[in-house]
Structures are given as structure tokens and as C-alpha cells.
C-alpha positions in Angstrom: 79.9 63.7 89.5 82.8 64.9 91.8 81.5 66.9 95.1 82.3 70.6 95.6 82.4 72.6 98.5 82.1 76.1 99.6 85.7 78.4 99.1 86.1 81.5 101.7 88.2 83.8 100.2 89.9 86.4 102.7 91.3 89.6 100.8 93.6 91.9 102.7 95.8 94.9 101.1 99.1 95.0 102.6 99.7 97.1 105.7 100.6 101.1 105.2 103.9 101.2 103.4 107.1 104.0 103.4 107.1 106.4 100.6 109.2 104.3 98.7 107.1 101.0 99.1 110.3 99.1 100.4 109.0 98.4 103.8 105.9 98.9 106.4 105.8 101.5 108.5 105.7 101.3 111.9 101.1 101.8 111.2 101.8 99.0 108.6 103.6 96.6 111.1 100.8 97.0 113.9 98.2 96.7 111.2 99.5 93.3 110.4 100.0 91.8 113.5 96.3 93.0 114.3 94.5 91.4 111.3 96.8 88.3 112.1 94.6 88.8 115.6 91.5 88.8 114.1 91.8 86.0 111.9 93.1 83.9 114.9 90.0 81.7 114.6 89.6 80.8 111.3 90.5 77.8 109.9 93.1 79.2 107.5 94.4 76.7 104.6 97.1 78.8 103.6 98.0 82.4 103.8 99.5 83.8 99.9 101.2 87.0 99.3 102.4 89.0 96.4 106.1 89.2 95.7 106.6 92.8 97.3 107.9 93.5 100.2 105.3 95.4 101.7 103.1 92.4 101.4 105.6 89.7 102.1 106.1 91.8 105.4 102.1 91.8 106.1 101.7 88.2 105.5 104.9 87.2 107.6 104.0 89.6 110.4 100.3 88.4 110.4 101.2 84.7 110.2 102.9 84.5 113.2 99.9 85.3 114.8 98.5 82.4 113.4 98.7 78.5 114.4 101.2 77.0 111.8 99.3 78.4 109.0 101.5 78.2 106.2 103.2 81.4 104.0 102.6 81.2 99.9 104.2 83.3 97.7 102.0 84.0 94.4 103.2 85.9 91.5 99.2 86.2 90.9 99.0 87.9 93.9 101.3 91.0 92.9 100.1 94.4 92.0 99.3 95.0 88.4 96.5 96.6 85.9 94.1 93.4 85.9 92.5 95.4 83.1 93.2 98.1 80.4 90.1 99.6 79.3 89.3 101.1 76.1 87.5 104.3 76.0 84.3 102.8 74.4 83.8 100.9 77.9 83.9 103.8 79.9 80.8 106.0 81.0 81.7 109.2 78.9 81.5 111.3 81.8 84.3 109.8 83.3 86.6 108.7 80.8 89.2 111.1 80.4 89.8 111.1 84.2 90.1 107.0 84.0 92.3 106.9 80.9 94.7 109.7 82.3 95.2 107.4 85.4 96.4 104.6 83.3 98.4 106.7 80.7 101.7 105.3 81.5 100.6 101.9 81.6 102.5 100.2 78.7 100.7 97.3 76.7 103.3 94.7 77.5 102.2 95.9 81.4 98.5 95.2 80.4 99.3 92.3 78.2 100.8 90.8 81.5 98.6 92.3 84.2 95.7 90.5 82.0 97.2 87.1 82.2 97.9 87.6 86.1 94.8 88.5 86.3 93.1 85.7 84.8 95.2 82.8 86.6 94.0 84.8 89.9 90.7 84.0 89.5 91.5 80.9 88.6 93.7 79.9 91.4 91.6 81.9 94.0 88.3 81.6 93.1 85.3 79.0 92.9 84.1 76.5 94.8 86.6 73.6 95.9 86.9 70.1 95.0 85.1 67.7 97.8 83.5 67.9 101.0 84.9 70.4 103.4 85.1 73.7 102.5 88.0 75.9 102.4 89.4 79.0 104.1 92.3 81.4 102.2 93.5 84.1 102.7 95.0 86.4 99.6 97.6 89.4 100.9 97.8 91.3 98.0 97.6 95.0 96.9 94.5 97.3 95.9 93.6 96.7 92.5 93.5 92.9 92.3 91.0 92.7 95.7 88.9 95.3 93.2 89.5 93.1 90.6 87.9 89.9 92.3 85.3 92.0 94.1 84.3 93.1 90.4 84.4 89.6 89.0 82.3 88.1 92.1 79.6 90.8 91.6 79.8 90.3 87.6 80.4 94.0 87.3 81.9 95.4 83.7 85.7 94.6 83.4 86.8 98.2 83.9 84.9 98.6 87.3 88.0 97.4 89.3 88.6 101.1 88.8 86.8 103.0 91.8 86.6 99.8 94.2 89.6 101.0 96.9 90.3 99.2 99.7 92.3 100.3 103.0 95.5 98.8 103.9 94.9 95.6 106.1 91.1 95.9 105.5 89.5 92.6 105.2 87.0 92.0 102.3 85.7 88.0 102.2 83.7 86.6 99.1 81.8 83.2 99.7 81.8 80.7 96.4 79.2 77.4 97.1 78.2 75.4 94.6 74.8 76.0 92.7 74.9 79.6 93.9 76.4 82.9 93.0 79.4 84.3 94.5 78.6 86.7 97.4 80.5 89.3 98.9 80.1 89.1 103.0 82.1 92.0 103.6 84.1 94.5 101.9 86.9 97.1 103.6 86.2 95.7 107.0 88.4 97.9 109.6 87.0 96.4 112.9 90.2 95.0 113.7 91.9 98.2 114.0 91.8 101.3 116.6 90.9 104.6 114.5 94.3 106.0 114.2 95.0 102.9 111.7 91.8 102.9 110.1 91.5 104.1 106.3 95.2 104.6 105.9 96.0 104.5 102.0 93.2 106.9 101.5 92.5 111.0 101.5 91.4 112.6 104.3 88.6 113.0 102.5 87.5 109.9 102.0 87.6 108.5 105.3 84.1 107.4 106.8 
């Protein structure tokens, strides 16, 4: 029987981006560098990142703070809707608001997003073959972090909604053989000074 070892999946939303989302702001670049410094002592095997400029730039800046960890572009680490719920799935008191938020998602976008979400789970989650634990970082977007946390907690598929992550925040999930996944931390911002925390959130949600 093939042996398996734990996987530690580090998830980070990209740094703060410009209004047109084509590049990081000055704050976003600082966030990326500080996140890289935070991860210097982690034995990362790879830094995966989505294809959009804000994820590429974040991953490139933080990887420059690491010692030879390879960068790997990944379509499944991109920005997409992982699951488009039907009204029957949703709590009656919030269904209108949630469906309104998703009202412009096309059938094709929903189909593609669901397929990419399945691929992301297959690629990035679960224990790994062999005897050596694996540590990987995925620089991605809010929705995919929420989707993978939801999956780790075995929550309903629609529950990726309402799970929100700050720019350059760190979330870590452990997948160990014979155990359910463990969310070790979520939205960890201790590597950022106060003025760089909770970007991507409206002021009333800063805690």
C-alpha cells in the first residue's frame, strides 16, 4: 500500500490592486514583500499563482523573498465563481441578496467556474504520496480561498459566499492521512502593520 504524508496548503489572496485591477498598488507591493518575509522559514516546494496580473505580481514579489522556491502559473488558481447556487440551496432570509450578487454570472461562466473549482480541489488538496510532508503556497483570489476553506469544513457548496479574505492574508489548511482537514489559521495578518491590514474590506468590517 502506498504511503501518504500530510499536505500543508498555504492560501493567500493577492495584494491590494489598483481600481482597474491591472497592477498592485504601493500598499499591495508592500503586502506581497512582507508576506514573502513571513514565509521565509516555511519549507515551501512551490508558489502557485493565478494568471491575472495582480496574482502574478504578488507571487513574483513574495517569491523574491524566498530561497529558490519555484513559481508555477495555474489556471485553476484564477478568479472565478466556484459554485452558482440555486434558490433552494440558500437560506430564505438571504437568498435574494446572494442571488442578486451573482445575477450577472452567465451559464458558461458558471460551468467553467465549477470545472475549475473541481480541478483546484484535485490539484491542491488532500494528503500527498510518499513519506515527506509537502508545503505549498497558492496566491489566488477571494472566491477560491473561500471555496477551499468551505470544502475543508465540509460546509454546503453555497457557503463559499460570506467567507471573505483580506489582501495578503494567510490561510493554512492541513490535510493529514486518516484525518479530516484542519483549518490551522484563516485571515492571518500578523505579518502586516496596522495600516496594511484589512484592505479589500469596507471599514465597518475591519476587526
